[in-house]
C-alpha positions as CSV (number, residue, x, y, z in Angstrom):
1,M,-2.8,6.1,23.0
2,K,-4.5,3.4,24.4
3,G,-7.2,4.2,22.9
4,I,-6.0,3.9,19.6
5,N,-4.3,0.9,19.7
6,R,-7.5,-0.6,21.0
7,L,-9.1,0.2,17.9
8,I,-6.4,-0.6,15.8
9,R,-6.4,-4.2,17.4
10,T,-10.0,-4.5,17.3
11,I,-10.1,-3.4,13.3
12,A,-7.4,-5.8,12.2
13,T,-9.2,-8.7,14.6
14,T,-12.5,-7.9,12.8
15,V,-10.3,-7.9,8.8
16,V,-8.7,-11.3,9.6
17,A,-12.0,-13.0,11.1
18,G,-13.7,-11.6,8.0
19,S,-11.3,-13.2,5.4
20,L,-11.7,-15.9,7.4
21,C,-15.1,-16.4,7.1
22,I,-14.2,-16.0,2.8
23,A,-11.8,-18.3,2.9
24,C,-14.3,-20.8,5.0
25,A,-17.1,-19.8,2.5
26,S,-15.5,-21.0,-0.4
27,A,-13.8,-24.1,0.8
28,A,-17.0,-25.6,0.8
29,L,-16.8,-27.2,-2.7
30,V,-13.4,-26.6,-3.9
31,G,-14.7,-28.8,-7.8
32,V,-14.4,-31.9,-9.2
33,G,-11.4,-34.2,-8.5
34,T,-10.6,-36.8,-10.8
35,V,-8.4,-39.7,-10.2
36,T,-5.1,-40.2,-11.8
37,G,-4.0,-43.5,-10.2
38,S,-5.6,-46.7,-10.0
39,G,-6.7,-48.1,-6.2
40,L,-7.2,-44.7,-4.7
41,R,-9.0,-45.2,-1.4
42,L,-10.9,-43.2,0.7
43,R,-10.6,-43.0,4.6
44,A,-12.0,-42.2,7.2
45,E,-9.7,-39.9,8.1
46,A,-6.8,-37.8,6.6
47,N,-3.7,-40.3,6.8
48,T,-3.1,-43.7,5.9
49,S,-3.3,-45.3,9.0
50,S,-7.2,-44.8,9.5
51,S,-10.1,-47.1,8.1
52,I,-11.0,-47.6,4.1
53,L,-14.4,-47.1,3.6
54,A,-14.1,-47.4,0.0
55,T,-11.9,-47.3,-3.4
56,A,-11.9,-45.7,-6.1
57,S,-10.7,-46.6,-10.2
58,K,-8.4,-44.5,-12.4
59,N,-10.3,-41.5,-14.0
60,E,-13.5,-41.8,-11.6
61,T,-14.8,-38.8,-10.5
62,V,-15.5,-37.1,-6.4
63,I,-16.8,-34.2,-5.2
64,V,-13.7,-32.1,-3.8
65,L,-14.7,-30.0,-0.6
66,N,-11.4,-28.8,1.1
67,K,-7.9,-29.2,1.0
68,T,-6.8,-30.3,4.6
69,N,-3.4,-28.8,5.7
70,N,-1.9,-32.1,5.1
71,D,-2.4,-33.2,1.4
72,W,-5.4,-34.1,1.9
73,Y,-8.9,-33.5,-0.1
74,Q,-12.0,-34.7,1.8
75,V,-13.8,-35.4,-1.0
76,S,-17.4,-36.9,-1.3
77,R,-17.6,-39.6,-3.2
78,G,-21.3,-41.3,-4.1
79,G,-22.7,-39.4,-1.2
80,K,-20.5,-41.0,1.3
81,L,-17.8,-39.2,2.8
82,G,-14.2,-39.1,3.4
83,Y,-10.6,-38.3,2.3
84,M,-8.1,-38.8,-0.8
85,S,-4.8,-37.8,-1.1
86,A,-3.9,-34.7,-3.3
87,S,-1.4,-36.5,-5.0
88,Y,-4.0,-38.8,-6.6
89,L,-6.1,-36.4,-7.7
90,K,-6.6,-34.1,-10.4
91,V,-9.1,-31.3,-9.1
92,A,-11.2,-29.1,-11.9
93,A,-13.7,-26.0,-10.3
94,V,-15.3,-26.7,-13.4
95,K,-16.1,-29.7,-14.9
96,D,-19.1,-31.7,-15.8
97,A,-19.5,-35.0,-14.6
98,S,-21.8,-37.8,-12.8
99,L,-21.3,-36.4,-8.8
100,G,-24.8,-38.6,-7.5
101,N,-26.9,-36.9,-5.4
102,G,-26.9,-33.9,-3.4
103,Q,-29.8,-32.8,-0.7
104,V,-31.1,-29.0,-0.7
105,N,-30.7,-27.5,2.7
106,A,-31.9,-24.1,2.7
107,N,-33.3,-23.6,6.1
108,G,-36.9,-24.1,5.6
109,S,-37.0,-21.7,2.9
110,T,-36.5,-23.1,-0.9
111,L,-33.1,-22.3,-2.9
112,R,-32.9,-21.1,-6.6
113,L,-32.1,-22.9,-10.0
114,R,-30.3,-20.8,-12.7
115,S,-29.5,-20.9,-15.8
116,A,-26.7,-20.3,-15.4
117,A,-23.4,-20.3,-11.9
118,N,-24.2,-16.9,-10.5
119,T,-26.9,-14.7,-9.2
120,G,-28.0,-12.4,-12.3
121,S,-29.5,-15.2,-14.0
122,S,-32.7,-16.0,-14.9
123,V,-34.7,-18.8,-12.0
124,L,-35.5,-21.9,-13.9
125,C,-37.4,-23.1,-10.7
126,S,-37.3,-23.3,-6.7
127,L,-35.9,-26.8,-5.3
128,P,-37.8,-27.3,-2.3
129,D,-36.0,-27.6,1.1
130,H,-34.4,-30.9,1.7
131,A,-35.0,-31.9,-1.9
132,V,-33.2,-34.6,-3.4
133,V,-31.2,-33.4,-6.6
134,T,-28.8,-34.9,-9.8
135,L,-25.2,-33.2,-9.3
136,C,-24.0,-33.2,-13.0
137,G,-20.8,-30.9,-12.6
138,V,-19.4,-28.6,-10.9
139,N,-18.4,-24.3,-11.8
140,N,-16.7,-22.3,-9.5
141,G,-18.4,-22.9,-6.0
142,W,-21.7,-24.1,-8.3
143,Y,-22.8,-27.2,-8.7
144,K,-24.6,-28.4,-12.0
145,I,-28.1,-29.9,-11.4
146,S,-30.8,-32.2,-13.1
147,Y,-34.1,-31.7,-11.4
148,N,-37.6,-32.6,-12.8
149,G,-36.6,-32.6,-15.6
150,K,-34.6,-29.0,-16.2
151,T,-30.8,-28.6,-15.1
152,G,-29.5,-25.4,-14.1
153,Y,-27.0,-23.9,-11.2
154,A,-27.8,-23.3,-7.7
155,S,-24.9,-23.0,-4.9
156,G,-22.8,-25.2,-3.3
157,S,-23.0,-23.6,-0.2
158,Y,-26.6,-24.6,-0.4
159,I,-27.1,-28.3,-1.3
160,T,-25.0,-31.0,0.7
161,P,-23.9,-35.2,-1.6
162,S,-26.1,-37.7,-0.6
163,S,-26.6,-41.1,-1.0
164,A,-30.4,-41.1,-1.3
165,A,-32.3,-41.5,-4.5
166,A,-33.3,-38.5,-6.3
167,T,-36.6,-36.5,-5.6
168,T,-39.2,-36.7,-8.2
169,T,-42.7,-34.3,-8.6
170,A,-46.2,-34.6,-9.4
171,S,-46.4,-31.4,-11.0
172,A,-45.7,-28.1,-10.4
173,T,-47.2,-24.3,-9.7
174,T,-46.5,-20.8,-11.3
175,V,-46.8,-18.4,-8.8
176,K,-44.8,-14.3,-7.0
177,T,-43.0,-14.0,-4.3
178,Q,-42.9,-10.8,-2.1
179,A,-40.7,-9.2,-4.6
180,G,-42.8,-9.7,-7.4
181,E,-40.8,-12.3,-9.0
182,K,-42.7,-15.6,-10.8
183,T,-40.8,-18.7,-9.5
184,T,-42.3,-22.2,-9.8
185,V,-43.2,-24.4,-6.5
186,P,-43.6,-28.2,-7.1
187,A,-47.6,-28.8,-5.8
188,A,-46.0,-32.7,-4.4
189,T,-43.2,-34.2,-3.7
190,T,-42.1,-37.4,-3.2
191,S,-38.5,-39.2,-2.1
192,N,-37.0,-41.1,0.5
193,S,-36.9,-38.4,2.5
194,T,-37.9,-39.3,6.2
195,A,-37.8,-37.5,9.5
196,G,-34.7,-39.1,9.9
197,N,-33.4,-37.5,6.9
198,A,-34.7,-34.1,8.1
199,I,-32.8,-35.2,10.8
200,V,-29.3,-34.6,9.1
201,A,-30.0,-32.4,7.2
202,C,-30.7,-30.2,9.9
203,A,-27.3,-31.3,11.8
204,K,-25.0,-30.6,8.3
205,K,-25.5,-27.1,8.7
206,Y,-23.8,-26.7,11.3
207,L,-20.7,-28.3,9.7
208,G,-17.7,-26.3,11.3
209,V,-19.4,-24.8,14.6
210,R,-16.3,-24.9,16.7
211,Y,-16.7,-27.7,20.3
212,V,-16.8,-25.6,23.7
213,Y,-18.3,-27.7,26.4
214,G,-21.3,-26.8,28.1
215,G,-22.3,-25.2,25.0
216,S,-25.9,-26.2,23.5
217,S,-26.5,-23.3,20.8
218,P,-24.3,-22.1,17.3
219,A,-21.9,-20.6,18.7
220,G,-20.5,-23.8,19.9
221,F,-21.2,-27.2,20.8
222,D,-20.5,-29.9,22.9
223,C,-21.6,-33.2,21.6
224,S,-24.7,-33.8,24.1
225,G,-26.2,-29.6,23.8
226,F,-25.4,-30.4,19.8
227,T,-27.3,-33.1,19.6
228,Q,-29.6,-31.8,21.8
229,Y,-30.5,-28.8,19.9
230,V,-30.8,-30.3,16.6
231,M,-33.7,-33.0,17.9
232,K,-35.8,-29.5,19.3
233,Q,-35.2,-28.0,16.1
234,C,-36.8,-30.7,13.7
235,G,-39.7,-31.0,17.1
236,Y,-38.4,-34.1,19.3
237,T,-37.3,-32.6,23.1
238,I,-34.5,-35.0,24.2
239,R,-32.3,-34.7,27.7
240,R,-29.3,-32.8,28.1
241,T,-26.6,-35.1,28.7
242,A,-25.2,-37.9,26.7
243,S,-25.7,-40.6,29.2
244,T,-29.2,-39.3,29.7
245,Q,-29.7,-39.3,25.8
246,F,-28.7,-42.9,25.7
247,K,-30.5,-44.2,29.0
248,N,-33.8,-42.9,28.7
249,N,-34.8,-41.2,25.2
250,G,-36.1,-43.2,21.9
251,T,-35.8,-46.7,21.4
252,A,-33.2,-48.8,21.3
253,V,-30.9,-49.9,17.8
254,T,-28.3,-51.9,17.3
255,R,-25.7,-50.7,14.8
256,A,-26.6,-53.4,11.7
257,N,-29.8,-51.5,12.0
258,L,-29.1,-47.9,12.3
259,K,-30.9,-45.2,9.9
260,P,-30.1,-41.9,9.1
261,G,-31.4,-39.4,11.7
262,D,-30.6,-42.0,14.3
263,L,-28.2,-41.2,18.2
264,V,-25.1,-43.1,18.1
265,F,-23.5,-43.3,21.8
266,F,-19.4,-44.1,23.0
267,R,-18.7,-45.0,26.0
268,A,-14.8,-43.6,27.3
269,K,-13.1,-47.0,28.6
270,G,-13.3,-47.0,32.1
271,S,-16.2,-44.5,32.5
272,A,-19.2,-45.4,34.9
273,Y,-21.2,-43.8,33.1
274,A,-24.0,-45.2,30.4
275,A,-22.5,-43.1,28.0
276,T,-19.8,-40.0,27.6
277,H,-20.3,-39.0,23.3
278,V,-23.2,-38.8,21.2
279,G,-23.4,-38.1,17.7
280,I,-25.8,-38.6,14.9
281,Y,-26.1,-41.2,12.4
282,I,-26.1,-40.0,9.1
283,G,-26.5,-43.2,7.0
284,D,-23.3,-44.8,5.4
285,G,-21.8,-45.7,8.2
286,Q,-20.3,-42.2,8.9
287,F,-22.1,-39.7,12.0
288,I,-22.1,-36.4,12.4
289,H,-21.0,-35.2,15.7
290,A,-19.5,-31.9,18.0
291,S,-15.9,-33.8,18.4
292,T,-14.0,-32.6,21.4
293,T,-12.1,-29.8,22.7
294,G,-10.0,-27.6,19.6
295,S,-12.2,-29.2,17.0
296,T,-15.8,-28.4,15.2
297,V,-18.8,-30.2,14.1
298,R,-17.6,-32.5,12.1
299,I,-18.3,-36.1,10.3
300,N,-16.4,-39.3,10.9
301,S,-16.7,-43.1,10.7
302,L,-18.2,-45.5,13.0
303,D,-15.8,-48.0,11.4
304,S,-12.6,-45.9,12.5
305,K,-10.7,-48.1,15.0
306,Y,-11.5,-45.3,17.8
307,Y,-15.0,-44.5,17.5
308,A,-15.6,-48.8,16.9
309,S,-14.0,-49.8,19.8
310,I,-15.9,-47.7,21.7
311,F,-19.6,-47.4,20.7
312,V,-22.2,-48.8,22.6
313,G,-25.5,-48.3,20.7
314,G,-27.6,-46.2,19.2
315,R,-31.9,-44.9,19.5
316,R,-33.8,-43.8,17.7
317,I,-36.0,-40.3,18.5
318,A,-37.9,-39.9,15.1
319,N,-40.1,-43.4,14.4
């Protein structure tokens, strides 16, 4: 009987875990949000006391990425991530709109641009990893994309909203994949993507990974374990703790001169350490980090009252 009960608990846990994974995947891209009120504020956190990052006008459109448990949406406005009140956004799962740019995050591979928002449609071309594309709308979890003269659809799971300039390509070559399919691969790519942008793209792959004290892998990260792991994936070796990274790695950068990919450091009030927390700057005053116990890898604003008060400096690893 104990064995049967244990089996039942295991099956139930697996079913619940599977449901959670499905829910997380479907929440990666909710749709297009149209502002219904005048002067809707984009905030650093999902509450009215957090800092204001921007203000959206009536009928402006934003990308809705997720909904929190307290009636706020996590959104992207021109590549800047933040939160808006759900009460003043009309959300559509299918809508054409000018949504700014997005960056391909294909984990070193390419991403297929398709003629329709499903995997059974024809492939128009392959988008290079880290390419910056123009976002023209959303269709049930897929982005409508314009890239190098072609318009099609790509899964929202592999596109991150970005403030970077769109990529342009010089010429393209048709080749056969290992599966025998013909696909188009750009011969040359130019954009404002730098080593720092590649670091940011790598870091964003781990959004939502749980915080684990002492963790340094996708099974769970602490703050410095996360930065060390991401930098290693991008070819850089840095120390293990926030304090030693701050004191020994890279070159010092002021708040005003931060660039995407720089490490940003914080020191808890009263601490004797040089730094007690670290994250990666992603641009537009925001950074990604393994937050704290009970939380996950997430994005916050350097301008939020808490982080602004304990910021101690930046370090540039990728020159």
